N, C-alpha and C positions, 0 to 999 in steps of 0.2 A: 551553395552552388560553386563550382570551380570557376577560378578566373579564366577568361579566354585568353589566349595568347596574343601579344600585340603583333599584327601583320609585318611591320616594319620598324626595327628600333637600331638606333645608332646611340652609343654610349661612349662620349669622350673619343670620337673617331678621329683619325688624321689619315691623310692620304699622301703618299711620296711617289714621285716621278724620279727614279734614281735617288740621289742624295738630297733633293730638294723637297720640302715639305710644302706642299701645295695648298693644302687645306689642314687646318688644325682644330681641336677640341670641338668638334660638332656633336651636338646632341640632338636627336630628332626621332619623334614618335609620330608614326601615320597609323592611325587606329581603324580607319576604314579602306578595305582594298578599293583600288581605282588607279586611275592615271595620275601621275605625280610630275608636276612641272616645277622646276628651279629655275628663278630668274635672278641675275645679279650683274653688277659691272663686268667689263671684260677683264680677264685675268683673275677673277676672284675665286676660282677653282671649281666651278659648275661641272665643267667636263670632267675634271678628275674625280670629283665626288661621284657621278654617273657611272665612270669608267669602273671604280671599285664596286658599285652598287651591281653593275652587271658582270662583275667577276673578270674583268679584262685584265690580261697579263702585262699591260702597259703600266700599271700602277701598283702600289704595295699599300695594302690597306692595315692601319695599326687601330687598336681598341677593340671594343665589341660591336658587332654588326649582325643583326639577326632577323630572318623573316620566320614569325612564329617562333618555333624552337629550334630551327636549323640556322646554321651560318650563312650568311649573305652568300649568293650565287651558288650555293650547295643545291638546294631543291626548289628554286624560285623561278617563277614564270616572269622573266624580265626582257623587255626589249628595249634597246638603246639606239634612238635615232639621232646620229650626231648631227651638229650643225651644219656640216657640209655633206651629209649623205644626200643623195637624190630622193626624191618623193615618188620614184617609180613611176611618174607620168601623172599621179593622182593629183587631185584638185587640192587636197587637204592633208595634214598630217593624220587626222581621224581617219581618212579613207585608206592612208598607207598602212595604218596599224591595222585596220580591220581587213586587208587584203593579206596581212601577215596572221590572221586570224586571233588578233588580240581585241578583245571586247573593251571599248572605251565608255561604255555604257551609262 
């Protein structure tokens, strides 16, 4: 039986904002599709990592990052709700994502 591709994989990933390395040497595997939450202290690089995952031009991704067999942000269905984004009048993050057509199921 052929091995199924891992939906999300980071191998020794680093993220730069200009000359500053904001995240370094991250290895992460998410084997079940769904909603991904990243928590941590202020300044730990959460937003930089998510910006890279979403394909933002605000950051530069180093290392190997893939969705299945595709490079990150190439053919992935990614939504990035920044910490300062408005929730579009909804009562929850889940409702906001649902309004954008993203199944949080």
